[in-house]
N, C-alpha and C positions, 0 to 999 in steps of 0.2 A: 482672365486667366490666366497666372500663375502655373508655365512650362519650366521642368527642369531641361537642361539641356545635356544632349546625345556625350558621350566620351568624345573630345575632338579629332583622337588621335585615332580615326577614320581607314578604311582603302581606300584605293580612286572607286572602282566599284560603285563607294556609297555615296560618292558625290548629290543625286537623282534624289536620295532620298537629304540629305546636309541640306538642300534647298528649298524641301517638299518642308520640310520641319523647318525652316526662318519663315516660310509666308505664309505659315500653316502659326507660328505665333506674331505676325503683322496682323493675320483677317487679311492678309491679300490676299481673291482671286489672280491664273492664273494670267485672266483679261486685263486686270489687272494691271501687273508687274512689267504683263507689259507693252499698255500706253504709257506709262509713267518712266518705261527705262528707255524704251524704244525699242525692244526686243522683240521682235514675232510671238507670239500664242505658239505658234508652232515647235519657232524651236524651245522655247522654257518645258512647252508641251515632251519635246524629243529628250531633253539633256535631266527629268526627271523622272523618265522612263530609263532612261541607261542609253541613249538612241545613239544620242550624241553627245561629246564633248567639248563645251561652248573654251573660241578661246582666249586669251586670261582676259582679255583689254573686255571683253562683252561681260564675263563669270565678277570682277570686280564690279562692274555699273550693274547686278545684278544684286550685288551685292548690299552695294552702298546706297540703293534706291527698297534696299527693305533694316535701314542702320543696321545689317550688321557689323556688331566689337571687332574691332580690330583684329583680339585673339583673333576670332573665330572667323574671319575674312581669311588668315592664312591657315585656319582647318579647312576653311574653301580650292585655297591654291591648292598645297599635296594632296586633294582629295579626289580632284583633276589632274594632276602627275606635273603641275606646278608648284618655284616655285616659292617659298615666303616674301608678302615685300614686308612685311613690314617686321624693320627686328622688336623684336621677342627681351633688348637687353634685360640685365636688374635695372633696381629707377636710382641708382647712383649710380651706372655706369659714365664714363666720357662722354658720350654722344653727351647722352642726361644735365649734362655741368650745368649749359646755362636757366635749364628750368628750376634743378634742386636748390641753384643757387638763386635763381628769386625766390620760389618757397624760404629761402634761406633769411635772408629781409621781410617780406611777412612777417612769416613768426616774431621777432627779433624784432620789429617795431608793434609785432603788439603789446608787448610789455603797456603794462602789468597784468593783460587775463591773460587766460590760456590760449593757446592756440597751438592744435596738433596736426601733421603728415600724415596718411593714414592711404595705407593701400583696398585694393576693393573688399578686402574680405578685414579690413575695419582695424587694420596690424596698424599699432603705430610703428613709424619712423624716423618721424622728426618732430625734435617738440621745442618752444622757447624756452627761457628759465623759469617761467609766468605756471606752468601748467603741472610741475612737478611737485613745485611747493606752495599751489594750490591744493593738490592733492592731500599733499603728508600732511598737510594741516590738520585731514580726519584720522587716515592710516599712516602705516612705516607701506613709503612704497616699497622699499629698497630688501625688504621684506619680500613679492612678488619672486618670481622668479618671468627670466626673460622668455620670448618675444611679450610684449606685452601689447593686450587686446583694449581697444577702448569699450568694446561691449563687454564682454568678463568685465570689464574692472566697476562694470553698474551693476549687473547681475551677480557677481560674486558673492553671497553673504558675507563672504573673512574679505571683503572691498569697501567698497561705495555703496552698497545697497539699504546699509540702515543712513545715510544721512539722506538719503532720497528722500527728499516731500512724494505723496501724492504717489503710492510708485502704484497702484496696480492703472495707473491713465498714463505715464510712464513711461511703464515696460509693456505697455501695448503700444501709445506710440513708435514707439525704438522697435519694435520688431517691424513694423509698416514701412517703416525704414527702409528695413536690407529691401522689402523686396522694392522701396518706391524708389530706390537711387543706387540698385544693382543697377554692375555695368552693363549696357542695350537691355535694363529693363525684362531683366533676363537672370532667372535660380539656376545660376552653375550646382554641381553641385558640392565646388566648400563652400558653398556660401548656406548649402542645405543644411552638410552641413556642421557651421553653426546657428542656425538656427536651434537647431535638433538639442543640441548641447544650449544653444540659451535654456532655453525650455525648460530643460531638468532641473536646474536649478530649482529650487520649492521659493510655492506662493511668487509662480507665472499666468494671469491667467489665459486658458486655452480660448476665451471667445476674440482675442485679438483682428483675427481676420478680419468682423464683421462691428467691426472695434468707430466709430462714430468719435473723433472727437471732440468735447464738450468745448461750448464757443468762447472763450474769451472775456475778459472784463472788458466798459465800452473803453478804458484810454491802454488799453493793451491788442495792441490788433498780432503778437502773436505767444501762443501756448509756451509756456515759461520755462525749463524745467529745473525747478529746484532743488539745491539743501540746508541741510539742515545744520546748525552752528550751532550748539548751545543756550541753543531755544529757538535763536532767527534762523529764518528762512532764508539764503539771498540765493536769484529769482535772476535766468541768466536766460541769453539765447544763444541760440546757433548764426552763424550765416558757415555757408558751406561754399568755395572756389573749385571748379572745377581748369586743367586746362584748355584750351582753345587753338578747338583746326589741330590734335594732336596729330603725328603719324607715327607716330612708335607705342607700342601695348601697355608703355610702363607709363611713358604718359596719360594715355585716354584714363589709366586706372587711378591716380593719382587720385585727393581728395585733401583742403586741406580746411578743418573747421576756425575758422574763431568762434569762444567764447566775447558773449558781453552782456554788462550789467545790466538787468532789466527793467531798471529803476532804481533814484538816485540815494539809494539808503542801497540798494542793492550795494553802486561801484564804491559808497563812503565803510565797508563794510567789510567786502574782501579787501581795499586799501590795511585797516586793520587786520586781521584777520598775517595777513601777510606778514606787519611788519613782526603783530604777537608772533609768530612761529620762528622772524625769522631770527628774533634775542634767544626766545629759549634757547639756539642754536649755541 
């Protein structure tokens, strides 16, 4: 079951409600949480009823046991009257310099195939040169207003939508990915808004929540994403990378998506397509 996050800007009296919310989201009883976290069930009950406020370390232990995302752990701390522990500095802040440099290296090394760094809501933060070159083979990327969002690019009839092969299955799979890959596996308000915007586009199947992807061909271990170029379907698959053991909200929410050709024919055609587009310019 998908649950919408509450507004993290809550007064201290809402600590119990927040803790109960995350316990319900994870499907964990007070007894189970007590056994996993090493905190007495009575104390958890008192916190949820508003009869007591735990120490900061105890609260962080409960949050870690419930796998609460870092941004929402800060909300729990604020609700208890403590200062946030995890930095919410932007992704390109000085403290993120090492991570950003690593991402720059990865996207650069992925040439000539597209590599894209996105935030939790699929907004594009960084790409290699191949990404805009590839999409420019289909549409004029310069005509699209920023900030750019990868999902809007795919779903927009004025964007990549006319070039997506097997649209019904692809659109359903992408919508399910939004749920599956959301930080903490819980849909926040902004992600819910993004989904509503995508569903407002024409020809988006409404049965995506109950959709089961068809089995891939025997030689294909993944469901590819196909783009149609001059009657030929180029098939790609993605590898998603996230930052390990993050201690910064932005670091936890970054996603690096690298596109790979799914077959030799696509790899050859991809090279030809980019070369031809470069000559035209």
